[in-house]
N, C-alpha and C positions, 0 to 999 in steps of 0.2 A: 542927592544921596546916591550911593552905589550898591550893587549887590552882585554876588558871584553866581555863575551858572556853569554847570557841566552839562553839555548838550550833545545830541546826535543829530546831524544834518544829512539829508539825502536829497540828491537831485537826479532826475530821470528825464532824458530827452533823446530825440532822434535827429541826427544830422547826416544826410546822405553824403556830404563831402568827406566824412570820416570813415566811410565804408571801405573795407579791404577784402582781398581775396584770401580766405582761410587756407587755401592750398599753398600760398606763398610762404606761410610760416608754419604750416603743419599743425595748426591749432584751431580750436573752436572759438576762442576769444582771446583778447589781449588784456592783461591786467597791469596796472601801474600803481606805484606807491609814492606818496609825497608829491613832489613837483614834477615827477617824470611825465605825467600826462600833459601838463602845460608845455613842456619841452617838445613832446611828440606833436602836439597841435601846431606849435610854432614851426617845426621842421616841415610840416605838410601844408603850410600856409593856410591853416584853418583858424577857427575860433571856437570858444566855448563860453558858457554863461558864467563869467567871473562874477564874484559877489563880495560884499562887505557886510559886516554887522553895523548898521547905521548908528546905534546907541552904544557902541563899544567904546571903552576907555582903556587905553594902553594896548598891549599886544594880545592877540588871540593865540593860545597855545594849543596846537593840534596834537592830540595823543596818537591819533592814527588817521591817515587819509588813504583811501583806496578807490581806484577808478577801474571799471570794467567796460571794455569796448567790444561790441559784437560786430560780426561781419557786415550787417546791414546798416551800421552807423548808430545803432542804439547804444546809448551811454548811460551807465549807472555810477554815480559818484556818492561816496560815503565818507563822512568826517566825524570823528569824536573829538570835541574841543572843550577847552576851559577858557572862560573870559570873564572880565569885569564889565558890567553894563551900567550905564547911567539910568537913574530912575527919577526923572523930573516930575512924574505924576504922583509921587507920594504925598500924602496929606496926614499930618500928625496931630491935628486939632482934637481928635478923640482918643489919642493914645492913653492907655494900652487897649482900648476897646475899638481900635481902628480896623478897618478893612481896606487893604491896599491892592492896587492893580500893578502887576508886573508885565513887562513887555520885552520880547525879543524881536527886533526888526531886522530882517535880512533884505538887503537891497542889491539889485543887479547893477553892474557897471555899464553894460551896453544899453542903449536906448530901447524902449519897448517895441519898436518896430522890428528889432532883431530877436529879442527874447522877452517873454512875459511869463510870470509865475502862474501856475495852476495847482490846485490842491492835490496832494497825493492821497488817495482814499485810504482811510484807516491808519495813516502813519502818525499824524500829529497827536500829542498827548503829553502828560506829565508823569514823572516817576511815582511809584507807590509810596516811597518814603521821603518825598521831597520836603525839605524844611521841617522834619518832624520835631527837631529840638526846639523850635520856636513858633512855627507857622502851621496852620491847617489849610491845605489847599481845597478850594470849593469847586471851581469850574474853570474852563478855558474856552477860548474862541479864537478863530483865525480870520484874517481879513487881507485881501489883496487890493492894493491901490496903486495909482500912478503918481509919482512925486518928481519934483524938479529941484530939490534942495541941494543935492550933492554936486551934480555936473551942470546944471542949468538946462539939461535935456530931460524929457519925460522918461523916467525909468520905472520899472516895476518893483514894488516893495511888498514883501510878505511879512505880516505882523502876527506874531503868536502872543496872545495875552492870557493871563490867568489871574484869578482872584484868590486872595488868602487872608485869613485873619489869625490873630495870635492865640496861643495857649494862654489861658488866664491863671492857671494854677501857680505859676512862678510869681506873678505879680501879687496874687492873693496872699501867699505865704511869706514873700520877701519884702513886700512894701505895705500892703493894706493892713495885715495883721500886726506888724511892728508899730505902725502909726497908731492903731487902735490901742495897743498896750501903753504907748506913751501918753495918749490922751486919758486913759483910765487912771494911770499913776498920777497925772496932774490933777485929776478930779478928786482922787482919794485924799490928797494933801489938805483939801478944804475941811476934812473931818478930824484932823489932828488937833488936839487941844494945846499941845506945846508949840508955841509959835517958832521957837528955835528949830524944832524938827521940821516944821513946814518950810522954813527957809532952806534947810539942808537938802530935803527931798526935792524941793522945787529947783534948787541950783543944780543938783545932780541930774534931774530930769531934763533941764535945759541943755546941759553938756551932752547928754545922751542924744537929744534931738539934733544938736549941731553935728555930732559925729555921724549920726545916721544920714543927715542931709549931705554931708561930704561924701560918704560912701556911695549913696545912690547917684549923685551927680557925676561921679567919676566912672560909673559903669554904663 
């Protein structure tokens, strides 16, 4: 299964090799948009902690990317993105009473002896109205591990996971209540004295059940 995410990602690190003299540019810091920072690093024979979304499917669409470089080599990277992520951990055996785990896994490209993730205090979290139309978010957690799946070398991975369960009002009014009405109608036909009416009502109820089944299965 897949799910869509709109997320904000921030990286903060210090690299003395990227330090510069502010008097040379007459500025207190340098700012870059889009891929300009990657080009700047390439021109200065440097490197930066490039990353991928490990469970991403398709392209990641960046709404905005901004990098700020300070004279001492302190770098702040911000990205607002939209992506479709794979969710192999979903379990639908208790649907619609299921509770699911969602994960966003950010993985560095360079091996962990060059760069390793560390938690940004107070930054990680979920939006206040995340999934309000179908889901209720409960809690989130973060984990930093070392993995070798992508490049064969040990790389640092930051995993952001949160738990959510479904709003049940939709299923109660659109599925459970109609099924209950269909069952009650089928039960009432047993008290009709006219057997012809029983057949007519039972046949109509059967057609109603078939139509309801097709409608639910296509949604």
